[in-house]
PDB file of N, CA, C, O and CB in Angstrom:
ATOM      1  N   MET A   1     -34.467  28.942 -21.024  1.00  0.00           N
ATOM      2  CA  MET A   1     -35.046  27.542 -20.182  1.00  0.00           C
ATOM      3  C   MET A   1     -34.774  27.514 -18.606  1.00  0.00           C
ATOM      4  O   MET A   1     -33.592  27.490 -18.262  1.00  0.00           O
ATOM      5  CB  MET A   1     -34.250  26.097 -20.787  1.00  0.00           C
ATOM      6  N   LYS A   2     -35.279  27.514 -18.102  1.00  0.00           N
ATOM      7  CA  LYS A   2     -35.933  27.278 -16.474  1.00  0.00           C
ATOM      8  C   LYS A   2     -35.188  26.184 -15.955  1.00  0.00           C
ATOM      9  O   LYS A   2     -35.403  25.074 -16.442  1.00  0.00           O
ATOM     10  CB  LYS A   2     -37.675  26.830 -16.349  1.00  0.00           C
ATOM     11  N   ARG A   3     -34.125  26.346 -14.809  1.00  0.00           N
ATOM     12  CA  ARG A   3     -33.419  25.429 -14.384  1.00  0.00           C
ATOM     13  C   ARG A   3     -34.385  25.414 -13.399  1.00  0.00           C
ATOM     14  O   ARG A   3     -35.180  26.331 -13.195  1.00  0.00           O
ATOM     15  CB  ARG A   3     -31.972  25.561 -14.153  1.00  0.00           C
ATOM     16  N   LEU A   4     -34.298  23.988 -12.558  1.00  0.00           N
ATOM     17  CA  LEU A   4     -34.577  23.735 -11.068  1.00  0.00           C
ATOM     18  C   LEU A   4     -33.482  23.330 -10.331  1.00  0.00           C
ATOM     19  O   LEU A   4     -32.586  22.548 -10.645  1.00  0.00           O
ATOM     20  CB  LEU A   4     -35.569  22.740 -10.848  1.00  0.00           C
ATOM     21  N   LEU A   5     -33.619  23.810  -9.551  1.00  0.00           N
ATOM     22  CA  LEU A   5     -32.706  23.537  -7.991  1.00  0.00           C
ATOM     23  C   LEU A   5     -33.486  22.557  -7.140  1.00  0.00           C
ATOM     24  O   LEU A   5     -34.599  22.634  -6.619  1.00  0.00           O
ATOM     25  CB  LEU A   5     -32.521  25.075  -6.921  1.00  0.00           C
ATOM     26  N   VAL A   6     -32.377  21.428  -7.163  1.00  0.00           N
ATOM     27  CA  VAL A   6     -32.723  20.157  -6.422  1.00  0.00           C
ATOM     28  C   VAL A   6     -31.785  19.767  -5.384  1.00  0.00           C
ATOM     29  O   VAL A   6     -30.643  20.120  -5.677  1.00  0.00           O
ATOM     30  CB  VAL A   6     -32.826  19.032  -7.336  1.00  0.00           C
ATOM     31  N   PRO A   7     -31.862  19.229  -4.396  1.00  0.00           N
ATOM     32  CA  PRO A   7     -30.979  18.825  -3.380  1.00  0.00           C
ATOM     33  C   PRO A   7     -30.905  17.262  -4.147  1.00  0.00           C
ATOM     34  O   PRO A   7     -31.662  16.624  -4.879  1.00  0.00           O
ATOM     35  CB  PRO A   7     -31.623  19.003  -1.601  1.00  0.00           C
ATOM     36  N   ALA A   8     -29.541  17.037  -3.537  1.00  0.00           N
ATOM     37  CA  ALA A   8     -28.430  15.799  -3.784  1.00  0.00           C
ATOM     38  C   ALA A   8     -29.282  14.712  -3.328  1.00  0.00           C
ATOM     39  O   ALA A   8     -29.117  13.588  -3.802  1.00  0.00           O
ATOM     40  CB  ALA A   8     -26.852  15.855  -2.853  1.00  0.00           C
ATOM     41  N   ASP A   9     -30.229  14.951  -2.402  1.00  0.00           N
ATOM     42  CA  ASP A   9     -30.888  13.355  -2.260  1.00  0.00           C
ATOM     43  C   ASP A   9     -31.471  12.806  -2.293  1.00  0.00           C
ATOM     44  O   ASP A   9     -31.563  11.687  -1.788  1.00  0.00           O
ATOM     45  CB  ASP A   9     -31.023  12.805  -1.832  1.00  0.00           C
ATOM     46  N   MET A  10     -32.673  13.866  -3.443  1.00  0.00           N
ATOM     47  CA  MET A  10     -33.795  13.640  -4.072  1.00  0.00           C
ATOM     48  C   MET A  10     -34.132  12.364  -5.068  1.00  0.00           C
ATOM     49  O   MET A  10     -33.548  12.267  -6.147  1.00  0.00           O
ATOM     50  CB  MET A  10     -33.913  14.728  -4.681  1.00  0.00           C
ATOM     51  N   VAL A  11     -34.725  11.776  -4.808  1.00  0.00           N
ATOM     52  CA  VAL A  11     -35.266  10.518  -6.240  1.00  0.00           C
ATOM     53  C   VAL A  11     -35.424  11.194  -7.676  1.00  0.00           C
ATOM     54  O   VAL A  11     -36.117  12.204  -7.804  1.00  0.00           O
ATOM     55  CB  VAL A  11     -37.105   9.759  -5.947  1.00  0.00           C
ATOM     56  N   ILE A  12     -34.760  10.607  -8.751  1.00  0.00           N
ATOM     57  CA  ILE A  12     -35.332  11.303  -9.868  1.00  0.00           C
ATOM     58  C   ILE A  12     -36.392  10.555 -10.188  1.00  0.00           C
ATOM     59  O   ILE A  12     -36.328   9.339 -10.371  1.00  0.00           O
ATOM     60  CB  ILE A  12     -34.468  11.519 -11.008  1.00  0.00           C
ATOM     61  N   THR A  13     -37.517  11.301 -10.281  1.00  0.00           N
ATOM     62  CA  THR A  13     -39.032  10.638 -11.165  1.00  0.00           C
ATOM     63  C   THR A  13     -38.939  10.956 -12.440  1.00  0.00           C
ATOM     64  O   THR A  13     -38.006  11.534 -12.998  1.00  0.00           O
ATOM     65  CB  THR A  13     -40.600  11.264 -10.734  1.00  0.00           C
ATOM     66  N   PRO A  14     -40.219  10.452 -13.025  1.00  0.00           N
ATOM     67  CA  PRO A  14     -40.711  10.776 -14.577  1.00  0.00           C
ATOM     68  C   PRO A  14     -40.658  12.354 -14.807  1.00  0.00           C
ATOM     69  O   PRO A  14     -40.113  12.893 -15.771  1.00  0.00           O
ATOM     70  CB  PRO A  14     -42.404  10.221 -14.871  1.00  0.00           C
ATOM     71  N   THR A  15     -41.345  13.038 -13.711  1.00  0.00           N
ATOM     72  CA  THR A  15     -41.275  14.390 -13.866  1.00  0.00           C
ATOM     73  C   THR A  15     -40.426  15.299 -14.623  1.00  0.00           C
ATOM     74  O   THR A  15     -40.684  16.176 -15.448  1.00  0.00           O
ATOM     75  CB  THR A  15     -41.179  14.713 -12.913  1.00  0.00           C
ATOM     76  N   PHE A  16     -38.960  14.694 -13.944  1.00  0.00           N
ATOM     77  CA  PHE A  16     -37.859  15.195 -14.345  1.00  0.00           C
ATOM     78  C   PHE A  16     -37.201  15.228 -15.442  1.00  0.00           C
ATOM     79  O   PHE A  16     -36.385  16.094 -15.755  1.00  0.00           O
ATOM     80  CB  PHE A  16     -37.277  14.912 -13.808  1.00  0.00           C
ATOM     81  N   VAL A  17     -37.593  14.082 -16.216  1.00  0.00           N
ATOM     82  CA  VAL A  17     -36.800  13.727 -17.482  1.00  0.00           C
ATOM     83  C   VAL A  17     -37.450  14.896 -18.737  1.00  0.00           C
ATOM     84  O   VAL A  17     -38.493  15.394 -19.161  1.00  0.00           O
ATOM     85  CB  VAL A  17     -37.120  11.833 -17.930  1.00  0.00           C
ATOM     86  N   GLY A  18     -36.093  14.871 -18.904  1.00  0.00           N
ATOM     87  CA  GLY A  18     -36.192  16.102 -20.192  1.00  0.00           C
ATOM     88  C   GLY A  18     -35.476  17.734 -19.839  1.00  0.00           C
ATOM     89  O   GLY A  18     -34.982  18.546 -20.621  1.00  0.00           O
ATOM     90  N   LYS A  19     -35.634  17.788 -18.547  1.00  0.00           N
ATOM     91  CA  LYS A  19     -35.716  19.509 -18.066  1.00  0.00           C
ATOM     92  C   LYS A  19     -33.962  19.375 -17.555  1.00  0.00           C
ATOM     93  O   LYS A  19     -33.174  18.434 -17.463  1.00  0.00           O
ATOM     94  CB  LYS A  19     -37.261  20.043 -16.317  1.00  0.00           C
ATOM     95  N   THR A  20     -33.907  20.451 -17.369  1.00  0.00           N
ATOM     96  CA  THR A  20     -32.305  20.566 -16.689  1.00  0.00           C
ATOM     97  C   THR A  20     -32.274  21.098 -15.448  1.00  0.00           C
ATOM     98  O   THR A  20     -32.855  22.160 -15.226  1.00  0.00           O
ATOM     99  CB  THR A  20     -31.283  21.489 -17.469  1.00  0.00           C
ATOM    100  N   VAL A  21     -31.453  20.293 -14.281  1.00  0.00           N
ATOM    101  CA  VAL A  21     -31.763  20.481 -12.752  1.00  0.00           C
ATOM    102  C   VAL A  21     -30.148  20.982 -12.802  1.00  0.00           C
ATOM    103  O   VAL A  21     -29.220  20.605 -13.518  1.00  0.00           O
ATOM    104  CB  VAL A  21     -32.361  18.886 -11.590  1.00  0.00           C
ATOM    105  N   GLN A  22     -30.227  22.150 -11.568  1.00  0.00           N
ATOM    106  CA  GLN A  22     -28.773  22.393 -10.473  1.00  0.00           C
ATOM    107  C   GLN A  22     -28.984  21.662  -9.290  1.00  0.00           C
ATOM    108  O   GLN A  22     -29.975  21.798  -8.573  1.00  0.00           O
ATOM    109  CB  GLN A  22     -28.468  24.063  -9.902  1.00  0.00           C
ATOM    110  N   VAL A  23     -27.697  20.593  -9.010  1.00  0.00           N
ATOM    111  CA  VAL A  23     -27.540  20.498  -8.100  1.00  0.00           C
ATOM    112  C   VAL A  23     -26.174  21.127  -7.133  1.00  0.00           C
ATOM    113  O   VAL A  23     -25.048  21.173  -7.627  1.00  0.00           O
ATOM    114  CB  VAL A  23     -27.802  19.468  -8.238  1.00  0.00           C
ATOM    115  N   TYR A  24     -26.398  21.500  -5.991  1.00  0.00           N
ATOM    116  CA  TYR A  24     -24.973  22.153  -5.173  1.00  0.00           C
ATOM    117  C   TYR A  24     -24.604  20.698  -4.235  1.00  0.00           C
ATOM    118  O   TYR A  24     -25.245  19.902  -3.549  1.00  0.00           O
ATOM    119  CB  TYR A  24     -25.414  23.913  -3.868  1.00  0.00           C
ATOM    120  N   ASN A  25     -23.073  20.901  -4.692  1.00  0.00           N
ATOM    121  CA  ASN A  25     -21.941  19.856  -4.256  1.00  0.00           C
ATOM    122  C   ASN A  25     -21.228  20.055  -2.726  1.00  0.00           C
ATOM    123  O   ASN A  25     -20.442  19.277  -2.186  1.00  0.00           O
ATOM    124  CB  ASN A  25     -20.702  19.983  -5.401  1.00  0.00           C
ATOM    125  N   GLY A  26     -21.764  21.383  -2.181  1.00  0.00           N
ATOM    126  CA  GLY A  26     -21.275  22.110  -1.042  1.00  0.00           C
ATOM    127  C   GLY A  26     -20.015  22.772  -1.634  1.00  0.00           C
ATOM    128  O   GLY A  26     -19.241  23.049  -0.718  1.00  0.00           O
ATOM    129  N   LEU A  27     -19.439  23.195  -3.085  1.00  0.00           N
ATOM    130  CA  LEU A  27     -18.869  23.902  -3.670  1.00  0.00           C
ATOM    131  C   LEU A  27     -19.161  24.839  -4.588  1.00  0.00           C
ATOM    132  O   LEU A  27     -18.696  25.979  -4.606  1.00  0.00           O
ATOM    133  CB  LEU A  27     -18.328  23.393  -3.937  1.00  0.00           C
ATOM    134  N   ARG A  28     -20.113  24.261  -5.538  1.00  0.00           N
ATOM    135  CA  ARG A  28     -20.413  24.847  -6.597  1.00  0.00           C
ATOM    136  C   ARG A  28     -21.522  24.420  -6.811  1.00  0.00           C
ATOM    137  O   ARG A  28     -21.866  23.391  -6.230  1.00  0.00           O
ATOM    138  CB  ARG A  28     -19.648  24.764  -7.536  1.00  0.00           C
ATOM    139  N   MET A  29     -22.754  25.328  -8.046  1.00  0.00           N
ATOM    140  CA  MET A  29     -23.600  24.423  -8.545  1.00  0.00           C
ATOM    141  C   MET A  29     -23.295  23.609  -9.767  1.00  0.00           C
ATOM    142  O   MET A  29     -22.469  24.180 -10.479  1.00  0.00           O
ATOM    143  CB  MET A  29     -24.653  25.041  -8.731  1.00  0.00           C
ATOM    144  N   PHE A  30     -23.764  22.275 -10.305  1.00  0.00           N
ATOM    145  CA  PHE A  30     -23.733  21.745 -11.193  1.00  0.00           C
ATOM    146  C   PHE A  30     -25.083  21.496 -11.713  1.00  0.00           C
ATOM    147  O   PHE A  30     -26.020  21.101 -11.019  1.00  0.00           O
ATOM    148  CB  PHE A  30     -23.018  20.871 -10.994  1.00  0.00           C
ATOM    149  N   SER A  31     -25.143  21.784 -13.161  1.00  0.00           N
ATOM    150  CA  SER A  31     -26.223  21.447 -13.907  1.00  0.00           C
ATOM    151  C   SER A  31     -26.003  20.567 -15.024  1.00  0.00           C
ATOM    152  O   SER A  31     -24.961  20.278 -15.611  1.00  0.00           O
ATOM    153  CB  SER A  31     -26.793  22.531 -14.323  1.00  0.00           C
ATOM    154  N   PHE A  32     -27.280  20.174 -15.213  1.00  0.00           N
ATOM    155  CA  PHE A  32     -27.083  18.763 -16.278  1.00  0.00           C
ATOM    156  C   PHE A  32     -28.400  18.128 -16.341  1.00  0.00           C
ATOM    157  O   PHE A  32     -29.063  18.106 -15.304  1.00  0.00           O
ATOM    158  CB  PHE A  32     -25.917  17.480 -15.693  1.00  0.00           C
ATOM    159  N   ALA A  33     -28.924  17.553 -17.521  1.00  0.00           N
ATOM    160  CA  ALA A  33     -30.165  17.531 -18.220  1.00  0.00           C
ATOM    161  C   ALA A  33     -30.401  16.288 -17.446  1.00  0.00           C
ATOM    162  O   ALA A  33     -29.412  15.832 -16.872  1.00  0.00           O
ATOM    163  CB  ALA A  33     -30.226  17.535 -19.932  1.00  0.00           C
ATOM    164  N   VAL A  34     -31.851  15.471 -17.287  1.00  0.00           N
ATOM    165  CA  VAL A  34     -32.079  14.442 -16.417  1.00  0.00           C
ATOM    166  C   VAL A  34     -32.148  13.317 -17.806  1.00  0.00           C
ATOM    167  O   VAL A  34     -32.707  13.845 -18.768  1.00  0.00           O
ATOM    168  CB  VAL A  34     -33.574  14.685 -15.278  1.00  0.00           C
ATOM    169  N   GLN A  35     -31.898  12.551 -17.942  1.00  0.00           N
ATOM    170  CA  GLN A  35     -32.503  11.412 -19.002  1.00  0.00           C
ATOM    171  C   GLN A  35     -33.451  10.192 -18.431  1.00  0.00           C
ATOM    172  O   GLN A  35     -33.665   9.930 -17.247  1.00  0.00           O
ATOM    173  CB  GLN A  35     -31.202  10.639 -19.713  1.00  0.00           C
ATOM    174  N   LYS A  36     -33.933   9.553 -19.538  1.00  0.00           N
ATOM    175  CA  LYS A  36     -34.641   8.784 -19.221  1.00  0.00           C
ATOM    176  C   LYS A  36     -33.957   7.327 -18.000  1.00  0.00           C
ATOM    177  O   LYS A  36     -34.539   6.798 -17.054  1.00  0.00           O
ATOM    178  CB  LYS A  36     -35.136   8.505 -20.609  1.00  0.00           C
ATOM    179  N   ASN A  37     -32.794   7.110 -18.461  1.00  0.00           N
ATOM    180  CA  ASN A  37     -32.303   6.131 -17.951  1.00  0.00           C
ATOM    181  C   ASN A  37     -31.605   6.331 -16.496  1.00  0.00           C
ATOM    182  O   ASN A  37     -30.749   5.650 -15.931  1.00  0.00           O
ATOM    183  CB  ASN A  37     -31.512   5.677 -18.903  1.00  0.00           C
ATOM    184  N   MET A  38     -32.353   7.636 -16.054  1.00  0.00           N
ATOM    185  CA  MET A  38     -31.461   7.856 -14.595  1.00  0.00           C
ATOM    186  C   MET A  38     -32.436   7.790 -13.364  1.00  0.00           C
ATOM    187  O   MET A  38     -32.121   7.982 -12.189  1.00  0.00           O
ATOM    188  CB  MET A  38     -30.640   9.486 -14.523  1.00  0.00           C
ATOM    189  N   LEU A  39     -33.651   7.490 -13.846  1.00  0.00           N
ATOM    190  CA  LEU A  39     -34.969   7.035 -13.226  1.00  0.00           C
ATOM    191  C   LEU A  39     -34.514   6.636 -11.853  1.00  0.00           C
ATOM    192  O   LEU A  39     -33.379   6.175 -11.976  1.00  0.00           O
ATOM    193  CB  LEU A  39     -35.742   5.773 -14.043  1.00  0.00           C
ATOM    194  N   GLY A  40     -34.806   6.617 -10.895  1.00  0.00           N
ATOM    195  CA  GLY A  40     -34.642   5.801  -9.370  1.00  0.00           C
ATOM    196  C   GLY A  40     -33.758   5.995  -8.691  1.00  0.00           C
ATOM    197  O   GLY A  40     -33.612   5.762  -7.491  1.00  0.00           O
ATOM    198  N   HIS A  41     -32.968   6.529  -9.571  1.00  0.00           N
ATOM    199  CA  HIS A  41     -31.469   7.109  -8.772  1.00  0.00           C
ATOM    200  C   HIS A  41     -31.747   8.160  -8.063  1.00  0.00           C
ATOM    201  O   HIS A  41     -32.872   8.565  -7.767  1.00  0.00           O
ATOM    202  CB  HIS A  41     -30.219   7.619  -9.714  1.00  0.00           C
ATOM    203  N   LYS A  42     -30.486   8.724  -7.714  1.00  0.00           N
ATOM    204  CA  LYS A  42     -30.567  10.391  -6.923  1.00  0.00           C
ATOM    205  C   LYS A  42     -29.562  11.154  -7.432  1.00  0.00           C
ATOM    206  O   LYS A  42     -28.419  10.867  -7.787  1.00  0.00           O
ATOM    207  CB  LYS A  42     -30.310  10.487  -5.187  1.00  0.00           C
ATOM    208  N   PHE A  43     -30.222  12.248  -7.407  1.00  0.00           N
ATOM    209  CA  PHE A  43     -29.077  13.408  -8.109  1.00  0.00           C
ATOM    210  C   PHE A  43     -28.046  13.711  -7.485  1.00  0.00           C
ATOM    211  O   PHE A  43     -27.427  14.640  -8.004  1.00  0.00           O
ATOM    212  CB  PHE A  43     -29.529  14.742  -8.351  1.00  0.00           C
ATOM    213  N   GLY A  44     -27.558  13.242  -6.459  1.00  0.00           N
ATOM    214  CA  GLY A  44     -26.232  13.476  -6.057  1.00  0.00           C
ATOM    215  C   GLY A  44     -25.544  12.260  -6.124  1.00  0.00           C
ATOM    216  O   GLY A  44     -24.640  12.038  -5.320  1.00  0.00           O
ATOM    217  N   GLU A  45     -25.948  11.196  -7.239  1.00  0.00           N
ATOM    218  CA  GLU A  45     -25.158  10.499  -7.605  1.00  0.00           C
ATOM    219  C   GLU A  45     -24.471  10.706  -8.820  1.00  0.00           C
ATOM    220  O   GLU A  45     -23.543   9.942  -9.084  1.00  0.00           O
ATOM    221  CB  GLU A  45     -25.617   9.578  -7.530  1.00  0.00           C
ATOM    222  N   TYR A  46     -24.845  11.837  -9.801  1.00  0.00           N
ATOM    223  CA  TYR A  46     -24.209  11.940 -10.965  1.00  0.00           C
ATOM    224  C   TYR A  46     -23.513  13.385 -10.811  1.00  0.00           C
ATOM    225  O   TYR A  46     -23.369  13.936 -11.902  1.00  0.00           O
ATOM    226  CB  TYR A  46     -25.214  11.746 -12.202  1.00  0.00           C
ATOM    227  N   ILE A  47     -23.093  14.052  -9.812  1.00  0.00           N
ATOM    228  CA  ILE A  47     -22.000  15.364  -9.303  1.00  0.00           C
ATOM    229  C   ILE A  47     -20.946  14.557  -8.416  1.00  0.00           C
ATOM    230  O   ILE A  47     -21.218  13.708  -7.567  1.00  0.00           O
ATOM    231  CB  ILE A  47     -22.867  16.797  -8.173  1.00  0.00           C
ATOM    232  N   ARG A  48     -19.389  15.113  -8.889  1.00  0.00           N
ATOM    233  CA  ARG A  48     -18.383  14.844  -7.812  1.00  0.00           C
ATOM    234  C   ARG A  48     -18.202  15.713  -7.030  1.00  0.00           C
ATOM    235  O   ARG A  48     -18.063  16.914  -7.265  1.00  0.00           O
ATOM    236  CB  ARG A  48     -17.243  14.565  -8.162  1.00  0.00           C
ATOM    237  N   THR A  49     -18.181  14.859  -5.460  1.00  0.00           N
ATOM    238  CA  THR A  49     -18.185  15.707  -4.658  1.00  0.00           C
ATOM    239  C   THR A  49     -16.744  16.143  -3.467  1.00  0.00           C
ATOM    240  O   THR A  49     -16.542  16.907  -2.523  1.00  0.00           O
ATOM    241  CB  THR A  49     -19.351  15.276  -4.134  1.00  0.00           C
ATOM    242  N   LYS A  50     -16.054  15.162  -4.213  1.00  0.00           N
ATOM    243  CA  LYS A  50     -14.422  14.952  -3.872  1.00  0.00           C
ATOM    244  C   LYS A  50     -13.423  15.512  -5.033  1.00  0.00           C
ATOM    245  O   LYS A  50     -13.697  15.324  -6.219  1.00  0.00           O
ATOM    246  CB  LYS A  50     -14.065  13.226  -3.704  1.00  0.00           C
ATOM    247  N   ARG A  51     -12.517  16.051  -4.718  1.00  0.00           N
ATOM    248  CA  ARG A  51     -11.711  16.256  -5.497  1.00  0.00           C
ATOM    249  C   ARG A  51     -10.881  15.048  -6.071  1.00  0.00           C
ATOM    250  O   ARG A  51     -10.854  14.013  -5.404  1.00  0.00           O
ATOM    251  CB  ARG A  51     -11.085  17.133  -4.961  1.00  0.00           C
ATOM    252  N   CYS A  52     -10.080  15.124  -7.479  1.00  0.00           N
ATOM    253  CA  CYS A  52      -9.233  13.856  -7.578  1.00  0.00           C
ATOM    254  C   CYS A  52      -8.074  14.288  -8.419  1.00  0.00           C
ATOM    255  O   CYS A  52      -7.941  15.432  -8.854  1.00  0.00           O
ATOM    256  CB  CYS A  52     -10.025  12.553  -8.249  1.00  0.00           C
ATOM    257  N   GLY A  53      -7.057  13.076  -8.665  1.00  0.00           N
ATOM    258  CA  GLY A  53      -5.933  13.418  -9.222  1.00  0.00           C
ATOM    259  C   GLY A  53      -5.188  14.517  -8.630  1.00  0.00           C
ATOM    260  O   GLY A  53      -5.433  14.666  -7.433  1.00  0.00           O
ATOM    261  N   TYR A  54      -4.432  15.249  -9.080  1.00  0.00           N
ATOM    262  CA  TYR A  54      -3.315  16.377  -8.660  1.00  0.00           C
ATOM    263  C   TYR A  54      -3.607  16.944  -7.469  1.00  0.00           C
ATOM    264  O   TYR A  54      -2.864  17.017  -6.490  1.00  0.00           O
ATOM    265  CB  TYR A  54      -3.167  17.558  -9.627  1.00  0.00           C
ATOM    266  N   ALA A  55      -4.832  17.387  -7.595  1.00  0.00           N
ATOM    267  CA  ALA A  55      -5.598  18.363  -6.403  1.00  0.00           C
ATOM    268  C   ALA A  55      -5.922  17.604  -4.950  1.00  0.00           C
ATOM    269  O   ALA A  55      -6.631  18.132  -4.093  1.00  0.00           O
ATOM    270  CB  ALA A  55      -7.212  18.904  -7.035  1.00  0.00           C
ATOM    271  N   ILE A  56      -5.292  16.268  -4.792  1.00  0.00           N
ATOM    272  CA  ILE A  56      -5.641  15.730  -3.796  1.00  0.00           C
ATOM    273  C   ILE A  56      -4.449  15.461  -2.771  1.00  0.00           C
ATOM    274  O   ILE A  56      -4.389  15.438  -1.541  1.00  0.00           O
ATOM    275  CB  ILE A  56      -6.319  14.669  -4.214  1.00  0.00           C
ATOM    276  N   HIS A  57      -3.622  15.288  -3.688  1.00  0.00           N
ATOM    277  CA  HIS A  57      -2.312  14.802  -3.228  1.00  0.00           C
ATOM    278  C   HIS A  57      -1.428  16.083  -3.081  1.00  0.00           C
ATOM    279  O   HIS A  57      -0.435  15.916  -2.373  1.00  0.00           O
ATOM    280  CB  HIS A  57      -1.660  13.706  -4.274  1.00  0.00           C
ATOM    281  N   TYR A  58      -1.571  17.138  -3.532  1.00  0.00           N
ATOM    282  CA  TYR A  58      -0.682  18.222  -3.673  1.00  0.00           C
ATOM    283  C   TYR A  58      -1.324  19.589  -3.436  1.00  0.00           C
ATOM    284  O   TYR A  58      -1.172  20.481  -4.270  1.00  0.00           O
ATOM    285  CB  TYR A  58      -0.093  18.169  -4.994  1.00  0.00           C
ATOM    286  N   SER A  59      -2.144  19.807  -2.156  1.00  0.00           N
ATOM    287  CA  SER A  59      -3.594  20.758  -1.822  1.00  0.00           C
ATOM    288  C   SER A  59      -2.627  21.661  -0.736  1.00  0.00           C
ATOM    289  O   SER A  59      -3.055  21.817   0.407  1.00  0.00           O
ATOM    290  CB  SER A  59      -5.364  19.703  -0.919  1.00  0.00           C
ATOM    291  N   GLY A  60      -1.163  22.319  -1.171  1.00  0.00           N
ATOM    292  CA  GLY A  60      -0.780  23.067  -0.256  1.00  0.00           C
ATOM    293  C   GLY A  60       0.208  22.724   0.551  1.00  0.00           C
ATOM    294  O   GLY A  60       0.911  23.653   0.948  1.00  0.00           O
ATOM    295  N   ARG A  61       0.572  21.200   1.058  1.00  0.00           N
ATOM    296  CA  ARG A  61       1.114  20.722   1.945  1.00  0.00           C
ATOM    297  C   ARG A  61       2.380  20.129   1.495  1.00  0.00           C
ATOM    298  O   ARG A  61       2.614  19.426   0.511  1.00  0.00           O
ATOM    299  CB  ARG A  61       0.305  19.974   2.525  1.00  0.00           C
ATOM    300  N   LYS A  62       3.528  20.784   2.896  1.00  0.00           N
ATOM    301  CA  LYS A  62       4.918  20.507   2.728  1.00  0.00           C
ATOM    302  C   LYS A  62       5.288  19.244   3.022  1.00  0.00           C
ATOM    303  O   LYS A  62       4.781  18.526   3.884  1.00  0.00           O
ATOM    304  CB  LYS A  62       5.679  21.308   3.436  1.00  0.00           C
ATOM    305  N   LYS A  63       6.262  18.959   2.228  1.00  0.00           N
ATOM    306  CA  LYS A  63       6.988  17.804   2.592  1.00  0.00           C
ATOM    307  C   LYS A  63       7.775  17.460   3.867  1.00  0.00           C
ATOM    308  O   LYS A  63       8.469  18.365   4.332  1.00  0.00           O
ATOM    309  CB  LYS A  63       7.762  17.707   1.725  1.00  0.00           C
ATOM    310  N   LYS A  64       7.764  16.609   4.316  1.00  0.00           N
ATOM    311  CA  LYS A  64       8.450  16.597   5.876  1.00  0.00           C
ATOM    312  C   LYS A  64       9.552  15.601   5.726  1.00  0.00           C
ATOM    313  O   LYS A  64       9.578  14.583   5.033  1.00  0.00           O
ATOM    314  CB  LYS A  64       7.336  16.066   7.234  1.00  0.00           C
ATOM    315  N   GLY A  65      10.571  16.167   6.618  1.00  0.00           N
ATOM    316  CA  GLY A  65      11.831  15.743   6.774  1.00  0.00           C
ATOM    317  C   GLY A  65      12.750  16.532   5.821  1.00  0.00           C
ATOM    318  O   GLY A  65      12.240  17.290   4.996  1.00  0.00           O
ATOM    319  N   GLY A  66      14.082  16.383   5.902  1.00  0.00           N
ATOM    320  CA  GLY A  66      14.577  17.241   5.040  1.00  0.00           C
ATOM    321  C   GLY A  66      15.745  15.988   3.896  1.00  0.00           C
ATOM    322  O   GLY A  66      15.426  15.199   3.005  1.00  0.00           O
ATOM    323  N   ALA A  67      16.828  16.276   4.378  1.00  0.00           N
ATOM    324  CA  ALA A  67      18.018  15.378   3.589  1.00  0.00           C
ATOM    325  C   ALA A  67      18.079  13.971   4.449  1.00  0.00           C
ATOM    326  O   ALA A  67      18.673  13.025   3.932  1.00  0.00           O
ATOM    327  CB  ALA A  67      19.757  16.254   3.621  1.00  0.00           C
ATOM    328  N   LYS A  68      17.587  13.843   5.510  1.00  0.00           N
ATOM    329  CA  LYS A  68      17.205  12.606   5.906  1.00  0.00           C
ATOM    330  C   LYS A  68      15.934  12.100   6.376  1.00  0.00           C
ATOM    331  O   LYS A  68      15.508  11.946   7.520  1.00  0.00           O
ATOM    332  CB  LYS A  68      17.898  12.366   6.681  1.00  0.00           C
ATOM    333  N   SER A  69      15.446  11.887   5.298  1.00  0.00           N
ATOM    334  CA  SER A  69      14.081  11.748   5.135  1.00  0.00           C
ATOM    335  C   SER A  69      13.113  10.401   4.657  1.00  0.00           C
ATOM    336  O   SER A  69      12.040  10.288   4.065  1.00  0.00           O
ATOM    337  CB  SER A  69      13.918  12.686   4.309  1.00  0.00           C
ATOM    338  N   GLY A  70      14.185   9.382   5.298  1.00  0.00           N
ATOM    339  CA  GLY A  70      13.697   8.190   5.165  1.00  0.00           C
ATOM    340  C   GLY A  70      14.341   7.142   3.577  1.00  0.00           C
ATOM    341  O   GLY A  70      13.972   6.061   3.120  1.00  0.00           O
ATOM    342  N   ARG A  71      15.530   8.230   3.103  1.00  0.00           N
ATOM    343  CA  ARG A  71      16.139   7.317   1.864  1.00  0.00           C
ATOM    344  C   ARG A  71      16.997   6.237   1.871  1.00  0.00           C
ATOM    345  O   ARG A  71      17.960   6.489   2.595  1.00  0.00           O
ATOM    346  CB  ARG A  71      16.804   8.003   1.084  1.00  0.00           C
ATOM    347  N   ARG A  72      17.052   5.227   1.411  1.00  0.00           N
ATOM    348  CA  ARG A  72      18.249   4.590   1.380  1.00  0.00           C
ATOM    349  C   ARG A  72      19.170   4.644   0.762  1.00  0.00           C
ATOM    350  O   ARG A  72      18.999   5.354  -0.230  1.00  0.00           O
ATOM    351  CB  ARG A  72      18.200   3.783   1.317  1.00  0.00           C
ATOM    352  N   LYS A  73      20.473   4.082   0.871  1.00  0.00           N
ATOM    353  CA  LYS A  73      21.693   4.386  -0.004  1.00  0.00           C
ATOM    354  C   LYS A  73      22.074   2.970  -0.413  1.00  0.00           C
ATOM    355  O   LYS A  73      23.044   2.779  -1.148  1.00  0.00           O
ATOM    356  CB  LYS A  73      22.974   5.227   0.794  1.00  0.00           C
TER     357      LYS A  73
END
């Protein structure tokens, strides 16, 4: 099956229904099948561009402060 490479800001038209497309989100390629209820929307609405959950909050940064880091007794 041939996959089409499309930009994220392109509007989904009836010619794409039933086809598998690939969209680049800035980090990797996502592929999905276009359905009839997606018509009129943009391809970028169906891919994630940001990390969520644990990866956002603990992405390699160190905690500030030491023993006196604002804790109350």
